[in-house]
VEXSE-304306 format. One record per residue (C-alpha): residue number from 1; residue in three letters; x, y, z. Coordinates in Angstrom, 3 decimals. Each point is the difference from the previous one (the first is absolute). Example, Ala and Ser with C-alpha at 12.3 -4.5 7.8 and 13.67 -1.06 7.14 Angstrom:
1:ALA:12.300:-4.500:7.800
2:SER:1.370:3.440:-0.660
***
This chain:
1:MET:0.105:0.016:0.004
2:LEU:0.941:3.598:-0.652
3:ASN:1.298:2.068:2.825
4:PRO:-2.786:2.355:1.056
5:LYS:2.170:2.950:-0.680
6:ARG:0.955:-1.083:-3.451
7:LYS:-3.587:-0.874:-0.710
8:SER:-0.875:3.596:0.950
9:VAL:2.398:1.482:-2.231
10:LEU:-0.868:-2.232:-2.836
11:LEU:-3.710:0.977:0.428
12:THR:0.884:3.793:0.098
13:GLY:2.020:-0.512:-3.123
14:VAL:-3.086:-1.638:-1.873
15:MET:-2.308:2.545:1.397
16:ALA:2.414:2.825:-1.418
17:ILE:-0.066:-1.470:-3.304
18:PHE:-3.854:-0.102:-0.083
19:VAL:-0.086:3.678:1.184
20:LEU:2.650:0.994:-2.877
21:TYR:-1.959:-1.884:-2.497
22:SER:-3.147:1.917:0.932
23:LEU:1.619:3.349:0.284
24:VAL:1.991:0.043:-3.357
25:PRO:-3.077:0.463:-2.217
26:LEU:-1.109:2.923:2.185
27:ALA:3.308:1.587:-0.052
28:TRP:0.378:-0.277:-3.894
29:LEU:-3.733:1.657:-0.025
30:ILE:1.188:2.752:2.163
31:ILE:3.340:0.596:-1.856
32:SER:-1.659:-0.146:-3.414
33:ALA:-2.680:2.534:0.941
34:THR:2.774:2.481:0.447
35:LYS:1.148:-0.458:-3.574
36:SER:-0.923:1.739:-3.288
37:GLN:-1.074:-2.187:-3.063
38:PRO:3.671:0.116:-1.323
39:ASP:1.450:-0.792:3.363
40:LEU:-2.102:-3.176:0.208
41:TYR:2.114:-1.655:-2.962
42:THR:3.414:1.590:0.679
43:SER:0.493:-0.673:3.579
44:SER:0.106:-2.948:2.318
45:GLY:-3.254:-1.237:1.216
46:LEU:0.806:0.130:3.672
47:TRP:1.821:3.443:0.009
48:PHE:-1.131:3.465:-0.734
49:GLY:0.358:1.717:-3.536
50:ASP:1.608:3.294:-0.916
51:SER:-2.831:2.036:1.133
52:PHE:-2.565:-0.134:2.833
53:SER:-3.283:0.332:-1.815
54:LEU:-2.536:-1.491:2.641
55:PHE:-1.955:3.163:0.570
56:ASP:-0.079:0.838:-3.804
57:ASN:-1.181:-3.812:-0.504
58:ILE:-2.755:0.551:2.813
59:LYS:-1.189:3.101:-1.804
60:GLN:-0.050:-1.525:-3.368
61:THR:-1.714:-3.086:1.358
62:PHE:-2.824:2.082:1.316
63:THR:-0.296:2.329:-3.230
64:TYR:0.408:-2.480:-2.673
65:ASN:-2.709:-0.649:-2.441
66:ASP:-2.183:2.685:1.574
67:GLY:0.619:-1.256:3.622
68:ILE:-1.521:-3.537:-0.598
69:PHE:2.101:-1.272:2.810
70:LEU:-2.108:2.035:2.588
71:ARG:-3.078:-1.545:-1.429
72:TRP:1.437:-3.577:0.249
73:LEU:0.978:0.751:3.492
74:GLY:-3.364:1.167:1.009
75:ASN:-1.596:-3.098:-1.754
76:THR:2.218:-2.227:2.005
77:LEU:-0.943:1.686:3.243
78:LEU:-3.540:-0.439:-0.804
79:TYR:0.310:-3.543:-0.641
80:VAL:2.097:-0.731:3.200
81:VAL:-2.389:2.132:2.413
82:VAL:-3.301:-1.306:-1.429
83:GLY:1.042:-3.529:-1.068
84:ALA:2.600:-1.026:2.655
85:GLY:-1.798:2.003:2.740
86:GLY:-3.415:-1.815:-0.893
87:ALA:1.827:-3.466:-0.221
88:THR:1.563:0.670:3.574
89:LEU:-3.452:0.767:1.339
90:LEU:-1.813:-2.916:-1.843
91:SER:2.778:-2.317:1.256
92:THR:-0.098:0.994:3.536
93:ALA:-3.703:-0.132:0.216
94:ALA:-0.232:-3.378:-1.836
95:GLY:2.983:-1.468:1.861
96:TYR:-1.346:1.016:3.397
97:GLY:-3.570:-1.434:-0.918
98:LEU:1.379:-3.217:-1.149
99:ALA:2.273:-0.403:3.096
100:LYS:-2.557:1.040:2.728
101:TYR:-3.371:-1.360:-1.244
102:ARG:-1.302:-3.521:-0.895
103:PHE:-2.253:-0.310:-2.891
104:PRO:-0.903:-2.754:-2.342
105:GLY:2.292:-0.526:-2.897
106:ARG:3.017:1.640:1.799
107:PRO:2.334:-2.894:-0.868
108:VAL:-1.092:0.381:-3.674
109:VAL:1.072:3.725:0.327
110:PHE:3.312:-0.674:1.388
111:ALA:0.815:-2.348:-2.834
112:ILE:-1.124:2.493:-2.598
113:VAL:2.374:2.729:1.679
114:LEU:2.840:-2.675:-0.170
115:GLY:-0.689:-0.583:-3.640
116:ALA:-0.276:3.506:-0.963
117:ILE:3.512:0.626:1.623
118:ALA:1.463:-2.841:-2.042
119:ILE:-1.321:1.471:-3.457
120:PRO:2.380:2.614:-1.549
121:GLY:-1.265:3.254:-0.852
122:THR:1.124:-0.162:-3.699
123:ALA:-2.171:-3.156:-0.440
124:LEU:-3.070:2.050:0.831
125:ALA:0.986:2.920:-2.193
126:VAL:-1.534:-0.813:-3.099
127:PRO:-3.398:-1.432:1.585
128:THR:-0.110:3.322:2.005
129:PHE:0.585:2.066:-3.275
130:LEU:-2.888:-1.855:-1.837
131:LEU:-2.417:0.579:2.923
132:PHE:0.865:3.745:0.368
133:SER:-0.060:0.257:-3.721
134:GLU:-3.789:-1.250:0.163
135:LEU:-0.720:2.313:2.753
136:GLY:1.537:3.124:-2.009
137:LEU:2.338:0.591:2.646
138:THR:3.410:-0.360:-1.821
139:ASN:2.076:3.143:-0.409
140:THR:-1.475:1.421:3.157
141:PRO:1.212:0.150:3.732
142:TRP:-2.341:-2.441:0.921
143:ALA:1.651:-2.887:-2.089
144:ILE:3.128:0.589:2.426
145:ILE:-1.886:0.901:3.257
146:ILE:-2.443:-2.952:0.256
147:PRO:2.362:-2.770:-0.491
148:SER:2.215:1.630:2.342
149:LEU:-2.551:-0.230:2.736
150:VAL:0.453:-3.807:0.229
151:SER:2.794:-1.180:2.040
152:PRO:-0.169:-3.643:0.850
153:PHE:3.301:-0.118:1.707
154:GLY:-0.743:2.957:2.024
155:LEU:-3.391:-1.566:0.974
156:TYR:1.811:-3.107:0.884
157:LEU:2.710:2.040:2.016
158:ILE:-2.599:1.749:2.099
159:TRP:-1.849:-3.235:0.629
160:THR:2.894:-1.894:1.185
161:TYR:1.165:3.125:2.374
162:ALA:-3.677:0.633:1.263
163:VAL:-0.349:-3.546:1.420
164:ASP:2.515:0.694:2.839
165:ALA:0.190:3.638:0.145
166:ILE:-3.654:0.665:1.073
167:PRO:-1.001:-1.944:3.192
168:GLU:-3.569:-1.340:0.076
169:GLU:-0.067:1.273:3.602
170:LEU:0.417:3.443:-1.145
171:MET:-2.657:-0.128:-2.591
172:GLU:-2.487:-1.563:2.421
173:ALA:0.852:2.780:2.416
174:ALA:-0.858:2.591:-2.460
175:ARG:-3.290:-1.731:-1.004
176:LEU:-0.964:-0.106:3.760
177:ASP:0.732:3.666:0.133
178:GLY:-2.640:0.565:-2.695
179:ALA:2.470:0.531:-3.066
180:SER:-1.276:-0.827:-3.288
181:GLU:2.010:-2.262:-2.380
182:VAL:0.762:3.011:-2.249
183:ARG:1.416:2.006:3.133
184:ILE:2.084:-2.973:1.230
185:PHE:1.607:-0.176:-3.600
186:PHE:0.869:3.795:0.035
187:SER:0.602:0.546:3.675
188:VAL:1.659:-3.084:0.893
189:THR:1.040:-2.181:-2.900
190:LEU:1.934:2.561:-2.119
191:ARG:2.258:0.824:2.954
192:LEU:0.989:-3.441:0.648
193:LEU:0.347:-0.847:-3.868
194:ALA:2.178:3.192:-0.569
195:PRO:3.406:-1.902:-0.893
196:GLY:-1.895:-2.452:-2.209
197:ILE:-1.986:2.863:-1.620
198:VAL:3.247:1.944:-0.545
199:THR:1.539:-3.106:-1.513
200:VAL:-2.850:-0.416:-2.407
201:ALA:-0.074:3.596:-0.756
202:LEU:3.631:-0.146:-1.039
203:PHE:-0.396:-2.960:-2.306
204:ALA:-2.997:1.470:-1.632
205:VAL:1.676:3.361:-0.533
206:VAL:3.157:-1.326:-1.298
207:ALA:-1.979:-2.568:-2.404
208:THR:-2.261:2.732:-1.301
209:TRP:2.867:2.451:-0.398
210:ASN:2.133:-2.399:-1.913
211:ASN:-3.010:-1.508:-2.158
212:TYR:1.113:-0.055:-3.477
213:PHE:-1.751:-2.893:-1.922
214:LEU:-3.601:0.888:0.707
215:PRO:0.040:3.529:-0.808
216:LEU:1.998:-0.936:-3.182
217:ILE:-2.829:-2.061:-1.384
218:MET:-2.850:2.213:1.543
219:LEU:0.929:3.311:-0.842
220:SER:0.723:1.387:-3.574
221:GLU:-0.329:3.711:0.859
222:PRO:3.211:1.657:1.268
223:ASP:-2.064:2.289:2.261
224:TRP:-0.723:-2.914:2.175
225:TYR:3.194:-1.875:0.089
226:PRO:1.821:-0.583:3.390
227:LEU:3.794:0.792:0.364
228:THR:0.921:-3.562:-0.813
229:VAL:-1.609:-0.034:-3.477
230:GLY:0.781:3.647:-0.701
231:LEU:3.832:-0.343:0.563
232:ASN:0.164:-3.110:-2.019
233:GLN:-1.660:1.906:-2.788
234:TRP:2.594:2.695:0.250
235:ASN:2.784:-2.730:-0.193
236:ALA:-1.851:-1.720:-2.957
237:ALA:-0.197:3.360:-1.877
238:SER:3.878:0.736:0.469
239:VAL:0.861:-2.994:-1.898
240:GLY:0.110:0.006:-3.927
241:ALA:1.048:2.167:-2.837
242:GLY:-0.866:3.383:0.419
243:ALA:-1.150:-0.512:3.755
244:GLN:0.819:2.828:2.388
245:PRO:2.131:-1.819:2.817
246:VAL:-1.318:0.635:3.385
247:GLN:1.389:-2.790:2.148
248:HIS:1.301:2.582:2.371
249:LEU:-3.614:1.236:0.658
250:VAL:-0.987:-3.632:0.350
251:ILE:2.468:-0.854:2.718
252:THR:-0.785:3.419:1.934
253:GLY:-3.737:-0.771:-0.175
254:ALA:0.678:-3.679:1.271
255:LEU:2.021:1.499:2.793
256:ILE:-2.761:2.466:0.881
257:THR:-2.439:-2.846:-0.228
258:ILE:1.667:-1.925:2.918
259:ILE:0.233:2.759:2.352
260:PRO:-3.793:-0.180:1.212
261:LEU:0.506:-3.637:0.578
262:VAL:2.851:0.470:2.189
263:ALA:-1.713:2.729:1.767
264:ALA:-3.119:-2.111:0.495
265:PHE:2.218:-2.723:1.616
266:LEU:1.637:2.336:2.254
267:PHE:-3.204:1.591:0.998
268:MET:-1.678:-3.324:0.751
269:GLN:2.938:-1.569:1.569
270:ARG:-1.017:1.767:3.324
271:PHE:-3.369:-1.626:0.239
272:TRP:1.655:-3.486:-0.281
273:GLN:2.253:0.831:2.920
274:SER:-3.005:1.822:2.171
275:GLY:-2.307:-2.819:-0.743
276:LEU:2.512:-2.611:0.873
277:SER:1.144:1.696:3.174
278:ALA:-3.598:0.446:0.989
279:GLY:-0.772:-3.680:-0.596
280:SER:2.772:-1.139:2.237
281:VAL:-1.230:1.925:3.121
282:LYS:-2.442:-1.729:2.160
283:GLN:-3.010:2.089:1.150
***
């Protein structure tokens, strides 16, 4: 067997490799966003170019093509707030109900939820498109928002978390005090489920913010594109004879795109810590 000290050094080295592997693409993105279009081809990928053009790139990104980037940013925020927010609320309510209430067919629902988790989203993209096409909802924000409201994984996560996080005795005490089921949910349950809700919210926000394939097949009007599809269209338009190269704007736009996700994670992290600390204290 390995010496504990040597084993610790080995594990630290492995973790350092994984951290480096994760940070190198981010470092490349940040460094590349500071370069002008010519510098992208004449300088090293992991070092700065001859000029620092970050602020010029940001200005050009927001003003290029009549400021369409701002419209894409607004669309993405709309899809995230309504879609991911609705998915979090529905997952919390459904997961709590399935965990704490007994009703006929509950095992069947559990099997359906697990089956939905196992089905990849890309397999449902074409049937979803055909359905929304029949309803006349393609090329509208609803084509992105409505599918985003369904989160089987989020429901399952809240379900498994609520089983142990909410004591039955606490619910019975609230009922004896005259609290309705709705009041129990909003006044008691939500506080106890805070770490789980934050986790589901973060997963939903990241999934909706990075959603690419569904908007690609659902939307044909650039005014409704999210950032993922819009930036890809810029990149595709930069390739070919006579095309205007704007890879520096695509890279800068990608850097701007990840900033809200990092901010959301840092903001939600305190709710994880406070929720876990509250759960460890005996009342």
